[in-house]
C-alpha positions as CSV (number, residue, x, y, z in Angstrom):
1,M,13.1,-27.5,32.3
2,K,12.4,-23.8,32.0
3,T,14.4,-23.6,28.9
4,W,12.4,-26.4,27.3
5,I,9.2,-24.6,28.1
6,A,10.5,-21.3,26.8
7,V,11.5,-23.0,23.5
8,M,8.1,-24.7,23.1
9,V,6.3,-21.4,23.8
10,A,8.5,-19.6,21.3
11,M,7.9,-22.4,18.6
12,I,4.1,-22.2,19.2
13,W,4.1,-18.4,19.0
14,L,6.2,-18.4,15.9
15,G,4.0,-21.0,14.3
16,A,0.9,-19.1,15.0
17,V,2.4,-15.8,13.7
18,G,3.8,-17.5,10.6
19,C,0.5,-19.2,9.8
20,A,-1.7,-16.1,10.4
21,E,-3.6,-15.1,7.3
22,Q,-2.8,-11.7,6.1
23,K,-5.8,-10.0,4.7
24,A,-5.3,-8.3,1.3
25,A,-6.6,-4.8,0.9
26,P,-9.7,-4.7,-1.2
27,A,-9.3,-3.6,-4.8
28,P,-10.3,0.0,-5.4
29,S,-13.6,0.5,-7.3
30,Q,-13.7,1.7,-10.9
31,R,-15.1,5.0,-9.7
32,K,-12.3,5.5,-7.2
33,I,-9.7,4.8,-9.9
34,Q,-11.4,7.3,-12.3
35,A,-11.6,10.0,-9.6
36,D,-7.9,9.5,-8.7
37,S,-6.8,9.7,-12.4
38,D,-8.9,12.8,-13.0
39,Q,-7.4,14.5,-10.0
40,F,-3.9,13.5,-11.2
41,F,-4.4,14.9,-14.7
42,D,-6.0,18.1,-13.4
43,K,-3.0,18.6,-11.2
44,M,-0.6,18.0,-14.1
45,K,-2.5,20.4,-16.3
46,Q,-2.3,23.1,-13.6
47,E,1.4,22.6,-13.1
48,E,2.0,22.8,-16.9
49,Q,0.0,26.1,-16.9
50,E,2.0,27.5,-14.0
51,H,5.5,26.4,-15.2
52,G,5.0,25.9,-18.9
53,T,5.7,22.7,-20.7
54,G,9.1,23.8,-22.0
55,Q,8.0,23.4,-25.6
56,G,7.8,26.3,-28.0
57,K,9.4,28.8,-25.6
């Protein structure tokens, strides 16, 4: 009897977990994307200046 109850509880729990809705992360705004890309390109430019591009040297 205890085994049957344990199996039923496990099935209910797994069913609830499996059916739980996973919330998607909100899409970043256009301003956030632009700021991130500007920051990336500024960092790349700085690294090129520090290390050189390897061209013409």
